[in-house]
HTML snippet that shows the backbone in 3Dmol.js (N, CA, C, O; Angstrom):
<script src="https://3Dmol.org/build/3Dmol-min.js"></script>
<div id="view" style="width:600px;height:400px;position:relative"></div>
<script>
const pdb = `
ATOM      1  N   MET A   1     -57.505 -28.653 -16.755  1.00  0.00           N
ATOM      2  CA  MET A   1     -57.686 -27.738 -15.643  1.00  0.00           C
ATOM      3  C   MET A   1     -57.623 -26.310 -16.197  1.00  0.00           C
ATOM      4  O   MET A   1     -56.702 -25.972 -16.940  1.00  0.00           O
ATOM      5  N   ASP A   2     -58.588 -25.486 -15.840  1.00  0.00           N
ATOM      6  CA  ASP A   2     -58.612 -24.112 -16.331  1.00  0.00           C
ATOM      7  C   ASP A   2     -57.617 -23.240 -15.551  1.00  0.00           C
ATOM      8  O   ASP A   2     -57.057 -23.665 -14.540  1.00  0.00           O
ATOM      9  N   ILE A   3     -57.418 -22.039 -16.034  1.00  0.00           N
ATOM     10  CA  ILE A   3     -56.393 -21.159 -15.465  1.00  0.00           C
ATOM     11  C   ILE A   3     -56.688 -20.790 -14.009  1.00  0.00           C
ATOM     12  O   ILE A   3     -55.766 -20.716 -13.197  1.00  0.00           O
ATOM     13  N   GLN A   4     -57.944 -20.561 -13.673  1.00  0.00           N
ATOM     14  CA  GLN A   4     -58.286 -20.202 -12.302  1.00  0.00           C
ATOM     15  C   GLN A   4     -57.987 -21.351 -11.340  1.00  0.00           C
ATOM     16  O   GLN A   4     -57.480 -21.131 -10.241  1.00  0.00           O
ATOM     17  N   SER A   5     -58.300 -22.564 -11.756  1.00  0.00           N
ATOM     18  CA  SER A   5     -58.011 -23.738 -10.915  1.00  0.00           C
ATOM     19  C   SER A   5     -56.513 -23.913 -10.747  1.00  0.00           C
ATOM     20  O   SER A   5     -56.041 -24.247  -9.660  1.00  0.00           O
ATOM     21  N   ARG A   6     -55.767 -23.690 -11.813  1.00  0.00           N
ATOM     22  CA  ARG A   6     -54.310 -23.798 -11.733  1.00  0.00           C
ATOM     23  C   ARG A   6     -53.734 -22.766 -10.775  1.00  0.00           C
ATOM     24  O   ARG A   6     -52.811 -23.065 -10.018  1.00  0.00           O
ATOM     25  N   LYS A   7     -54.276 -21.556 -10.806  1.00  0.00           N
ATOM     26  CA  LYS A   7     -53.813 -20.508  -9.889  1.00  0.00           C
ATOM     27  C   LYS A   7     -54.051 -20.907  -8.436  1.00  0.00           C
ATOM     28  O   LYS A   7     -53.182 -20.721  -7.583  1.00  0.00           O
ATOM     29  N   ILE A   8     -55.223 -21.452  -8.164  1.00  0.00           N
ATOM     30  CA  ILE A   8     -55.548 -21.857  -6.798  1.00  0.00           C
ATOM     31  C   ILE A   8     -54.613 -22.961  -6.322  1.00  0.00           C
ATOM     32  O   ILE A   8     -54.121 -22.924  -5.194  1.00  0.00           O
ATOM     33  N   VAL A   9     -54.369 -23.942  -7.186  1.00  0.00           N
ATOM     34  CA  VAL A   9     -53.446 -25.022  -6.830  1.00  0.00           C
ATOM     35  C   VAL A   9     -52.049 -24.452  -6.595  1.00  0.00           C
ATOM     36  O   VAL A   9     -51.367 -24.848  -5.651  1.00  0.00           O
ATOM     37  N   PHE A  10     -51.623 -23.524  -7.453  1.00  0.00           N
ATOM     38  CA  PHE A  10     -50.302 -22.917  -7.302  1.00  0.00           C
ATOM     39  C   PHE A  10     -50.203 -22.170  -5.969  1.00  0.00           C
ATOM     40  O   PHE A  10     -49.212 -22.302  -5.251  1.00  0.00           O
ATOM     41  N   ILE A  11     -51.220 -21.398  -5.647  1.00  0.00           N
ATOM     42  CA  ILE A  11     -51.209 -20.642  -4.385  1.00  0.00           C
ATOM     43  C   ILE A  11     -51.156 -21.585  -3.192  1.00  0.00           C
ATOM     44  O   ILE A  11     -50.428 -21.341  -2.230  1.00  0.00           O
ATOM     45  N   GLN A  12     -51.923 -22.652  -3.257  1.00  0.00           N
ATOM     46  CA  GLN A  12     -51.903 -23.620  -2.161  1.00  0.00           C
ATOM     47  C   GLN A  12     -50.511 -24.218  -1.985  1.00  0.00           C
ATOM     48  O   GLN A  12     -50.037 -24.376  -0.860  1.00  0.00           O
ATOM     49  N   GLU A  13     -49.862 -24.546  -3.088  1.00  0.00           N
ATOM     50  CA  GLU A  13     -48.509 -25.103  -3.021  1.00  0.00           C
ATOM     51  C   GLU A  13     -47.517 -24.042  -2.543  1.00  0.00           C
ATOM     52  O   GLU A  13     -46.615 -24.336  -1.758  1.00  0.00           O
ATOM     53  N   PHE A  14     -47.688 -22.822  -3.016  1.00  0.00           N
ATOM     54  CA  PHE A  14     -46.801 -21.732  -2.620  1.00  0.00           C
ATOM     55  C   PHE A  14     -46.861 -21.498  -1.104  1.00  0.00           C
ATOM     56  O   PHE A  14     -45.837 -21.253  -0.466  1.00  0.00           O
ATOM     57  N   LEU A  15     -48.052 -21.574  -0.548  1.00  0.00           N
ATOM     58  CA  LEU A  15     -48.205 -21.351   0.888  1.00  0.00           C
ATOM     59  C   LEU A  15     -47.502 -22.407   1.731  1.00  0.00           C
ATOM     60  O   LEU A  15     -47.249 -22.186   2.916  1.00  0.00           O
ATOM     61  N   LYS A  16     -47.191 -23.531   1.144  1.00  0.00           N
ATOM     62  CA  LYS A  16     -46.478 -24.597   1.848  1.00  0.00           C
ATOM     63  C   LYS A  16     -44.961 -24.385   1.837  1.00  0.00           C
ATOM     64  O   LYS A  16     -44.243 -25.019   2.610  1.00  0.00           O
ATOM     65  N   VAL A  17     -44.475 -23.505   0.975  1.00  0.00           N
ATOM     66  CA  VAL A  17     -43.034 -23.287   0.814  1.00  0.00           C
ATOM     67  C   VAL A  17     -42.482 -22.553   2.028  1.00  0.00           C
ATOM     68  O   VAL A  17     -43.014 -21.523   2.442  1.00  0.00           O
ATOM     69  N   ASN A  18     -41.403 -23.099   2.593  1.00  0.00           N
ATOM     70  CA  ASN A  18     -40.736 -22.472   3.733  1.00  0.00           C
ATOM     71  C   ASN A  18     -39.293 -22.096   3.427  1.00  0.00           C
ATOM     72  O   ASN A  18     -38.569 -21.627   4.304  1.00  0.00           O
ATOM     73  N   ASP A  19     -38.887 -22.299   2.209  1.00  0.00           N
ATOM     74  CA  ASP A  19     -37.511 -22.035   1.805  1.00  0.00           C
ATOM     75  C   ASP A  19     -37.395 -20.609   1.265  1.00  0.00           C
ATOM     76  O   ASP A  19     -38.023 -20.262   0.265  1.00  0.00           O
ATOM     77  N   GLU A  20     -36.583 -19.785   1.940  1.00  0.00           N
ATOM     78  CA  GLU A  20     -36.398 -18.385   1.554  1.00  0.00           C
ATOM     79  C   GLU A  20     -35.889 -18.244   0.121  1.00  0.00           C
ATOM     80  O   GLU A  20     -36.313 -17.345  -0.605  1.00  0.00           O
ATOM     81  N   GLU A  21     -34.981 -19.132  -0.285  1.00  0.00           N
ATOM     82  CA  GLU A  21     -34.418 -19.059  -1.636  1.00  0.00           C
ATOM     83  C   GLU A  21     -35.479 -19.317  -2.693  1.00  0.00           C
ATOM     84  O   GLU A  21     -35.500 -18.653  -3.729  1.00  0.00           O
ATOM     85  N   VAL A  22     -36.356 -20.273  -2.439  1.00  0.00           N
ATOM     86  CA  VAL A  22     -37.417 -20.591  -3.399  1.00  0.00           C
ATOM     87  C   VAL A  22     -38.358 -19.390  -3.539  1.00  0.00           C
ATOM     88  O   VAL A  22     -38.752 -19.032  -4.649  1.00  0.00           O
ATOM     89  N   ILE A  23     -38.709 -18.782  -2.429  1.00  0.00           N
ATOM     90  CA  ILE A  23     -39.592 -17.613  -2.464  1.00  0.00           C
ATOM     91  C   ILE A  23     -38.912 -16.460  -3.199  1.00  0.00           C
ATOM     92  O   ILE A  23     -39.553 -15.773  -3.994  1.00  0.00           O
ATOM     93  N   SER A  24     -37.635 -16.242  -2.947  1.00  0.00           N
ATOM     94  CA  SER A  24     -36.899 -15.185  -3.654  1.00  0.00           C
ATOM     95  C   SER A  24     -36.866 -15.443  -5.146  1.00  0.00           C
ATOM     96  O   SER A  24     -37.045 -14.524  -5.945  1.00  0.00           O
ATOM     97  N   LEU A  25     -36.639 -16.687  -5.524  1.00  0.00           N
ATOM     98  CA  LEU A  25     -36.610 -17.042  -6.942  1.00  0.00           C
ATOM     99  C   LEU A  25     -37.965 -16.786  -7.596  1.00  0.00           C
ATOM    100  O   LEU A  25     -38.027 -16.232  -8.693  1.00  0.00           O
ATOM    101  N   LEU A  26     -39.037 -17.180  -6.938  1.00  0.00           N
ATOM    102  CA  LEU A  26     -40.377 -16.938  -7.479  1.00  0.00           C
ATOM    103  C   LEU A  26     -40.666 -15.437  -7.588  1.00  0.00           C
ATOM    104  O   LEU A  26     -41.304 -14.995  -8.543  1.00  0.00           O
ATOM    105  N   GLU A  27     -40.202 -14.665  -6.619  1.00  0.00           N
ATOM    106  CA  GLU A  27     -40.372 -13.212  -6.688  1.00  0.00           C
ATOM    107  C   GLU A  27     -39.637 -12.634  -7.896  1.00  0.00           C
ATOM    108  O   GLU A  27     -40.161 -11.765  -8.593  1.00  0.00           O
ATOM    109  N   LYS A  28     -38.423 -13.122  -8.136  1.00  0.00           N
ATOM    110  CA  LYS A  28     -37.655 -12.653  -9.290  1.00  0.00           C
ATOM    111  C   LYS A  28     -38.367 -12.998 -10.586  1.00  0.00           C
ATOM    112  O   LYS A  28     -38.443 -12.177 -11.501  1.00  0.00           O
ATOM    113  N   ILE A  29     -38.887 -14.209 -10.660  1.00  0.00           N
ATOM    114  CA  ILE A  29     -39.596 -14.633 -11.873  1.00  0.00           C
ATOM    115  C   ILE A  29     -40.806 -13.744 -12.116  1.00  0.00           C
ATOM    116  O   ILE A  29     -41.001 -13.245 -13.224  1.00  0.00           O
ATOM    117  N   LEU A  30     -41.613 -13.545 -11.092  1.00  0.00           N
ATOM    118  CA  LEU A  30     -42.795 -12.693 -11.241  1.00  0.00           C
ATOM    119  C   LEU A  30     -42.395 -11.262 -11.588  1.00  0.00           C
ATOM    120  O   LEU A  30     -43.035 -10.622 -12.423  1.00  0.00           O
ATOM    121  N   GLY A  31     -41.350 -10.765 -10.956  1.00  0.00           N
ATOM    122  CA  GLY A  31     -40.886  -9.411 -11.247  1.00  0.00           C
ATOM    123  C   GLY A  31     -40.422  -9.256 -12.675  1.00  0.00           C
ATOM    124  O   GLY A  31     -40.704  -8.243 -13.316  1.00  0.00           O
ATOM    125  N   SER A  32     -39.712 -10.249 -13.182  1.00  0.00           N
ATOM    126  CA  SER A  32     -39.210 -10.153 -14.550  1.00  0.00           C
ATOM    127  C   SER A  32     -40.343 -10.250 -15.560  1.00  0.00           C
ATOM    128  O   SER A  32     -40.287  -9.622 -16.617  1.00  0.00           O
ATOM    129  N   ILE A  33     -41.360 -11.023 -15.248  1.00  0.00           N
ATOM    130  CA  ILE A  33     -42.512 -11.135 -16.145  1.00  0.00           C
ATOM    131  C   ILE A  33     -43.261  -9.815 -16.198  1.00  0.00           C
ATOM    132  O   ILE A  33     -43.667  -9.368 -17.270  1.00  0.00           O
ATOM    133  N   ASN A  34     -43.442  -9.198 -15.056  1.00  0.00           N
ATOM    134  CA  ASN A  34     -44.213  -7.963 -14.987  1.00  0.00           C
ATOM    135  C   ASN A  34     -43.447  -6.757 -15.514  1.00  0.00           C
ATOM    136  O   ASN A  34     -44.054  -5.722 -15.787  1.00  0.00           O
ATOM    137  N   LYS A  35     -42.144  -6.864 -15.661  1.00  0.00           N
ATOM    138  CA  LYS A  35     -41.347  -5.731 -16.126  1.00  0.00           C
ATOM    139  C   LYS A  35     -41.226  -5.682 -17.647  1.00  0.00           C
ATOM    140  O   LYS A  35     -40.801  -4.667 -18.200  1.00  0.00           O
ATOM    141  N   HIS A  36     -41.593  -6.763 -18.323  1.00  0.00           N
ATOM    142  CA  HIS A  36     -41.465  -6.779 -19.775  1.00  0.00           C
ATOM    143  C   HIS A  36     -42.512  -5.865 -20.404  1.00  0.00           C
ATOM    144  O   HIS A  36     -43.711  -6.055 -20.200  1.00  0.00           O
ATOM    145  N   PRO A  37     -42.069  -4.902 -21.148  1.00  0.00           N
ATOM    146  CA  PRO A  37     -43.022  -3.992 -21.779  1.00  0.00           C
ATOM    147  C   PRO A  37     -43.785  -4.691 -22.908  1.00  0.00           C
ATOM    148  O   PRO A  37     -43.280  -5.626 -23.530  1.00  0.00           O
ATOM    149  N   SER A  38     -44.967  -4.238 -23.151  1.00  0.00           N
ATOM    150  CA  SER A  38     -45.747  -4.779 -24.257  1.00  0.00           C
ATOM    151  C   SER A  38     -45.455  -3.950 -25.503  1.00  0.00           C
ATOM    152  O   SER A  38     -44.814  -2.902 -25.431  1.00  0.00           O
ATOM    153  N   GLU A  39     -45.931  -4.432 -26.634  1.00  0.00           N
ATOM    154  CA  GLU A  39     -45.711  -3.697 -27.881  1.00  0.00           C
ATOM    155  C   GLU A  39     -46.344  -2.316 -27.823  1.00  0.00           C
ATOM    156  O   GLU A  39     -45.873  -1.386 -28.476  1.00  0.00           O
ATOM    157  N   ASP A  40     -47.413  -2.181 -27.042  1.00  0.00           N
ATOM    158  CA  ASP A  40     -48.090  -0.890 -26.930  1.00  0.00           C
ATOM    159  C   ASP A  40     -47.227   0.153 -26.220  1.00  0.00           C
ATOM    160  O   ASP A  40     -47.470   1.352 -26.355  1.00  0.00           O
ATOM    161  N   ASP A  41     -46.214  -0.299 -25.459  1.00  0.00           N
ATOM    162  CA  ASP A  41     -45.353   0.610 -24.716  1.00  0.00           C
ATOM    163  C   ASP A  41     -44.261   1.231 -25.592  1.00  0.00           C
ATOM    164  O   ASP A  41     -43.574   2.157 -25.162  1.00  0.00           O
ATOM    165  N   PHE A  42     -44.101   0.731 -26.802  1.00  0.00           N
ATOM    166  CA  PHE A  42     -43.046   1.213 -27.684  1.00  0.00           C
ATOM    167  C   PHE A  42     -43.588   2.247 -28.666  1.00  0.00           C
ATOM    168  O   PHE A  42     -44.703   2.132 -29.176  1.00  0.00           O
ATOM    169  N   THR A  43     -42.765   3.253 -28.909  1.00  0.00           N
ATOM    170  CA  THR A  43     -43.098   4.207 -29.960  1.00  0.00           C
ATOM    171  C   THR A  43     -41.972   4.153 -30.987  1.00  0.00           C
ATOM    172  O   THR A  43     -40.799   4.145 -30.614  1.00  0.00           O
ATOM    173  N   PRO A  44     -42.305   4.116 -32.242  1.00  0.00           N
ATOM    174  CA  PRO A  44     -41.253   4.029 -33.263  1.00  0.00           C
ATOM    175  C   PRO A  44     -40.411   5.296 -33.286  1.00  0.00           C
ATOM    176  O   PRO A  44     -40.900   6.398 -33.037  1.00  0.00           O
ATOM    177  N   MET A  45     -39.137   5.111 -33.591  1.00  0.00           N
ATOM    178  CA  MET A  45     -38.258   6.274 -33.685  1.00  0.00           C
ATOM    179  C   MET A  45     -38.338   6.849 -35.089  1.00  0.00           C
ATOM    180  O   MET A  45     -38.686   6.164 -36.051  1.00  0.00           O
ATOM    181  N   SER A  46     -38.010   8.102 -35.171  1.00  0.00           N
ATOM    182  CA  SER A  46     -37.998   8.757 -36.483  1.00  0.00           C
ATOM    183  C   SER A  46     -36.747   8.332 -37.239  1.00  0.00           C
ATOM    184  O   SER A  46     -35.820   7.761 -36.664  1.00  0.00           O
ATOM    185  N   VAL A  47     -36.735   8.616 -38.518  1.00  0.00           N
ATOM    186  CA  VAL A  47     -35.562   8.313 -39.338  1.00  0.00           C
ATOM    187  C   VAL A  47     -34.360   9.086 -38.817  1.00  0.00           C
ATOM    188  O   VAL A  47     -33.247   8.562 -38.791  1.00  0.00           O
ATOM    189  N   GLN A  48     -34.579  10.332 -38.401  1.00  0.00           N
ATOM    190  CA  GLN A  48     -33.479  11.138 -37.868  1.00  0.00           C
ATOM    191  C   GLN A  48     -32.922  10.533 -36.587  1.00  0.00           C
ATOM    192  O   GLN A  48     -31.705  10.470 -36.409  1.00  0.00           O
ATOM    193  N   GLU A  49     -33.812  10.083 -35.681  1.00  0.00           N
ATOM    194  CA  GLU A  49     -33.359   9.429 -34.447  1.00  0.00           C
ATOM    195  C   GLU A  49     -32.547   8.174 -34.773  1.00  0.00           C
ATOM    196  O   GLU A  49     -31.528   7.898 -34.140  1.00  0.00           O
ATOM    197  N   PHE A  50     -33.005   7.433 -35.751  1.00  0.00           N
ATOM    198  CA  PHE A  50     -32.305   6.221 -36.181  1.00  0.00           C
ATOM    199  C   PHE A  50     -30.895   6.561 -36.667  1.00  0.00           C
ATOM    200  O   PHE A  50     -29.927   5.907 -36.279  1.00  0.00           O
ATOM    201  N   HIS A  51     -30.785   7.571 -37.504  1.00  0.00           N
ATOM    202  CA  HIS A  51     -29.469   7.980 -38.013  1.00  0.00           C
ATOM    203  C   HIS A  51     -28.585   8.523 -36.893  1.00  0.00           C
ATOM    204  O   HIS A  51     -27.380   8.274 -36.882  1.00  0.00           O
ATOM    205  N   ASP A  52     -29.171   9.262 -35.952  1.00  0.00           N
ATOM    206  CA  ASP A  52     -28.411   9.775 -34.814  1.00  0.00           C
ATOM    207  C   ASP A  52     -27.844   8.633 -33.976  1.00  0.00           C
ATOM    208  O   ASP A  52     -26.704   8.701 -33.518  1.00  0.00           O
ATOM    209  N   ARG A  53     -28.639   7.585 -33.776  1.00  0.00           N
ATOM    210  CA  ARG A  53     -28.160   6.433 -33.004  1.00  0.00           C
ATOM    211  C   ARG A  53     -27.028   5.716 -33.735  1.00  0.00           C
ATOM    212  O   ARG A  53     -26.065   5.267 -33.113  1.00  0.00           O
ATOM    213  N   ILE A  54     -27.148   5.612 -35.036  1.00  0.00           N
ATOM    214  CA  ILE A  54     -26.070   4.992 -35.822  1.00  0.00           C
ATOM    215  C   ILE A  54     -24.794   5.813 -35.680  1.00  0.00           C
ATOM    216  O   ILE A  54     -23.716   5.267 -35.443  1.00  0.00           O
ATOM    217  N   ASP A  55     -24.924   7.131 -35.828  1.00  0.00           N
ATOM    218  CA  ASP A  55     -23.751   8.006 -35.704  1.00  0.00           C
ATOM    219  C   ASP A  55     -23.101   7.873 -34.327  1.00  0.00           C
ATOM    220  O   ASP A  55     -21.877   7.790 -34.220  1.00  0.00           O
ATOM    221  N   LYS A  56     -23.920   7.853 -33.277  1.00  0.00           N
ATOM    222  CA  LYS A  56     -23.392   7.721 -31.921  1.00  0.00           C
ATOM    223  C   LYS A  56     -22.697   6.372 -31.750  1.00  0.00           C
ATOM    224  O   LYS A  56     -21.628   6.297 -31.145  1.00  0.00           O
ATOM    225  N   SER A  57     -23.292   5.324 -32.269  1.00  0.00           N
ATOM    226  CA  SER A  57     -22.688   3.990 -32.172  1.00  0.00           C
ATOM    227  C   SER A  57     -21.350   3.934 -32.896  1.00  0.00           C
ATOM    228  O   SER A  57     -20.391   3.350 -32.392  1.00  0.00           O
ATOM    229  N   MET A  58     -21.285   4.534 -34.063  1.00  0.00           N
ATOM    230  CA  MET A  58     -20.034   4.560 -34.818  1.00  0.00           C
ATOM    231  C   MET A  58     -18.962   5.344 -34.056  1.00  0.00           C
ATOM    232  O   MET A  58     -17.798   4.945 -34.028  1.00  0.00           O
ATOM    233  N   LYS A  59     -19.360   6.454 -33.441  1.00  0.00           N
ATOM    234  CA  LYS A  59     -18.413   7.251 -32.658  1.00  0.00           C
ATOM    235  C   LYS A  59     -17.946   6.459 -31.439  1.00  0.00           C
ATOM    236  O   LYS A  59     -16.752   6.435 -31.143  1.00  0.00           O
ATOM    237  N   ASP A  60     -18.871   5.811 -30.729  1.00  0.00           N
ATOM    238  CA  ASP A  60     -18.497   4.982 -29.581  1.00  0.00           C
ATOM    239  C   ASP A  60     -17.506   3.901 -30.003  1.00  0.00           C
ATOM    240  O   ASP A  60     -16.534   3.635 -29.297  1.00  0.00           O
ATOM    241  N   SER A  61     -17.753   3.289 -31.140  1.00  0.00           N
ATOM    242  CA  SER A  61     -16.866   2.240 -31.631  1.00  0.00           C
ATOM    243  C   SER A  61     -15.473   2.796 -31.937  1.00  0.00           C
ATOM    244  O   SER A  61     -14.464   2.214 -31.540  1.00  0.00           O
ATOM    245  N   SER A  62     -15.431   3.901 -32.628  1.00  0.00           N
ATOM    246  CA  SER A  62     -14.119   4.467 -33.002  1.00  0.00           C
ATOM    247  C   SER A  62     -13.346   4.973 -31.783  1.00  0.00           C
ATOM    248  O   SER A  62     -12.118   5.057 -31.823  1.00  0.00           O
ATOM    249  N   GLU A  63     -14.056   5.312 -30.693  1.00  0.00           N
ATOM    250  CA  GLU A  63     -13.401   5.797 -29.484  1.00  0.00           C
ATOM    251  C   GLU A  63     -13.220   4.697 -28.440  1.00  0.00           C
ATOM    252  O   GLU A  63     -12.849   4.967 -27.297  1.00  0.00           O
ATOM    253  N   GLY A  64     -13.485   3.456 -28.845  1.00  0.00           N
ATOM    254  CA  GLY A  64     -13.198   2.319 -27.971  1.00  0.00           C
ATOM    255  C   GLY A  64     -14.186   2.101 -26.837  1.00  0.00           C
ATOM    256  O   GLY A  64     -13.871   1.402 -25.874  1.00  0.00           O
ATOM    257  N   ARG A  65     -15.360   2.677 -26.931  1.00  0.00           N
ATOM    258  CA  ARG A  65     -16.365   2.488 -25.885  1.00  0.00           C
ATOM    259  C   ARG A  65     -17.253   1.297 -26.251  1.00  0.00           C
ATOM    260  O   ARG A  65     -18.428   1.451 -26.581  1.00  0.00           O
ATOM    261  N   LEU A  66     -16.660   0.117 -26.182  1.00  0.00           N
ATOM    262  CA  LEU A  66     -17.357  -1.114 -26.529  1.00  0.00           C
ATOM    263  C   LEU A  66     -17.170  -2.151 -25.426  1.00  0.00           C
ATOM    264  O   LEU A  66     -16.225  -2.078 -24.640  1.00  0.00           O
ATOM    265  N   ILE A  67     -18.069  -3.099 -25.384  1.00  0.00           N
ATOM    266  CA  ILE A  67     -17.942  -4.245 -24.490  1.00  0.00           C
ATOM    267  C   ILE A  67     -18.070  -5.489 -25.354  1.00  0.00           C
ATOM    268  O   ILE A  67     -19.028  -5.630 -26.114  1.00  0.00           O
ATOM    269  N   LYS A  68     -17.103  -6.390 -25.236  1.00  0.00           N
ATOM    270  CA  LYS A  68     -17.173  -7.640 -25.991  1.00  0.00           C
ATOM    271  C   LYS A  68     -18.392  -8.428 -25.540  1.00  0.00           C
ATOM    272  O   LYS A  68     -18.765  -8.385 -24.368  1.00  0.00           O
ATOM    273  N   ALA A  69     -19.012  -9.147 -26.465  1.00  0.00           N
ATOM    274  CA  ALA A  69     -20.185  -9.963 -26.140  1.00  0.00           C
ATOM    275  C   ALA A  69     -19.850 -10.977 -25.047  1.00  0.00           C
ATOM    276  O   ALA A  69     -20.665 -11.224 -24.159  1.00  0.00           O
ATOM    277  N   SER A  70     -18.665 -11.560 -25.110  1.00  0.00           N
ATOM    278  CA  SER A  70     -18.277 -12.552 -24.102  1.00  0.00           C
ATOM    279  C   SER A  70     -18.162 -11.912 -22.713  1.00  0.00           C
ATOM    280  O   SER A  70     -18.544 -12.521 -21.714  1.00  0.00           O
ATOM    281  N   ASP A  71     -17.631 -10.674 -22.651  1.00  0.00           N
ATOM    282  CA  ASP A  71     -17.537  -9.965 -21.369  1.00  0.00           C
ATOM    283  C   ASP A  71     -18.930  -9.621 -20.836  1.00  0.00           C
ATOM    284  O   ASP A  71     -19.185  -9.714 -19.635  1.00  0.00           O
ATOM    285  N   LEU A  72     -19.810  -9.229 -21.728  1.00  0.00           N
ATOM    286  CA  LEU A  72     -21.168  -8.901 -21.323  1.00  0.00           C
ATOM    287  C   LEU A  72     -21.888 -10.136 -20.785  1.00  0.00           C
ATOM    288  O   LEU A  72     -22.614 -10.053 -19.795  1.00  0.00           O
ATOM    289  N   LYS A  73     -21.687 -11.273 -21.437  1.00  0.00           N
ATOM    290  CA  LYS A  73     -22.292 -12.524 -20.956  1.00  0.00           C
ATOM    291  C   LYS A  73     -21.807 -12.862 -19.550  1.00  0.00           C
ATOM    292  O   LYS A  73     -22.590 -13.313 -18.714  1.00  0.00           O
ATOM    293  N   GLU A  74     -20.540 -12.649 -19.289  1.00  0.00           N
ATOM    294  CA  GLU A  74     -19.996 -12.911 -17.952  1.00  0.00           C
ATOM    295  C   GLU A  74     -20.615 -11.971 -16.915  1.00  0.00           C
ATOM    296  O   GLU A  74     -20.933 -12.390 -15.802  1.00  0.00           O
ATOM    297  N   ARG A  75     -20.781 -10.712 -17.282  1.00  0.00           N
ATOM    298  CA  ARG A  75     -21.418  -9.763 -16.363  1.00  0.00           C
ATOM    299  C   ARG A  75     -22.861 -10.187 -16.053  1.00  0.00           C
ATOM    300  O   ARG A  75     -23.308 -10.126 -14.908  1.00  0.00           O
ATOM    301  N   ILE A  76     -23.563 -10.609 -17.081  1.00  0.00           N
ATOM    302  CA  ILE A  76     -24.959 -11.009 -16.904  1.00  0.00           C
ATOM    303  C   ILE A  76     -25.078 -12.218 -15.993  1.00  0.00           C
ATOM    304  O   ILE A  76     -26.021 -12.304 -15.207  1.00  0.00           O
ATOM    305  N   LYS A  77     -24.148 -13.146 -16.080  1.00  0.00           N
ATOM    306  CA  LYS A  77     -24.175 -14.326 -15.212  1.00  0.00           C
ATOM    307  C   LYS A  77     -24.117 -13.944 -13.747  1.00  0.00           C
ATOM    308  O   LYS A  77     -24.646 -14.663 -12.899  1.00  0.00           O
ATOM    309  N   LYS A  78     -23.482 -12.821 -13.435  1.00  0.00           N
ATOM    310  CA  LYS A  78     -23.311 -12.384 -12.046  1.00  0.00           C
ATOM    311  C   LYS A  78     -24.547 -11.651 -11.515  1.00  0.00           C
ATOM    312  O   LYS A  78     -24.611 -11.363 -10.319  1.00  0.00           O
ATOM    313  N   TRP A  79     -25.521 -11.344 -12.360  1.00  0.00           N
ATOM    314  CA  TRP A  79     -26.711 -10.627 -11.937  1.00  0.00           C
ATOM    315  C   TRP A  79     -27.590 -11.444 -11.013  1.00  0.00           C
ATOM    316  O   TRP A  79     -28.285 -10.881 -10.167  1.00  0.00           O
ATOM    317  N   THR A  80     -27.574 -12.761 -11.157  1.00  0.00           N
ATOM    318  CA  THR A  80     -28.490 -13.591 -10.346  1.00  0.00           C
ATOM    319  C   THR A  80     -27.792 -14.181  -9.149  1.00  0.00           C
ATOM    320  O   THR A  80     -28.412 -14.901  -8.366  1.00  0.00           O
TER     321      THR A  80
END
`;
const viewer = $3Dmol.createViewer("view");
viewer.addModel(pdb, "pdb");
viewer.setStyle({}, {cartoon: {color: "spectrum"}});
viewer.zoomTo();
viewer.render();
</script>
């Protein structure tokens, strides 16, 4: 089945959905797909910018402005 046929079948199935949660979930999925930047959206940083970011990160670390990876994972779980 080609992509256009798959889209039509998907739309037909989507129109049958009456569950608000399912529609919200599909909206989130589509939103997250459309928000991902492409490689063309990125511009490389200069060497100076790179060093500045390292310096800032080191300062943040020495001043205790860090979040443990485990704490961050817990925060992320609460996003959905």
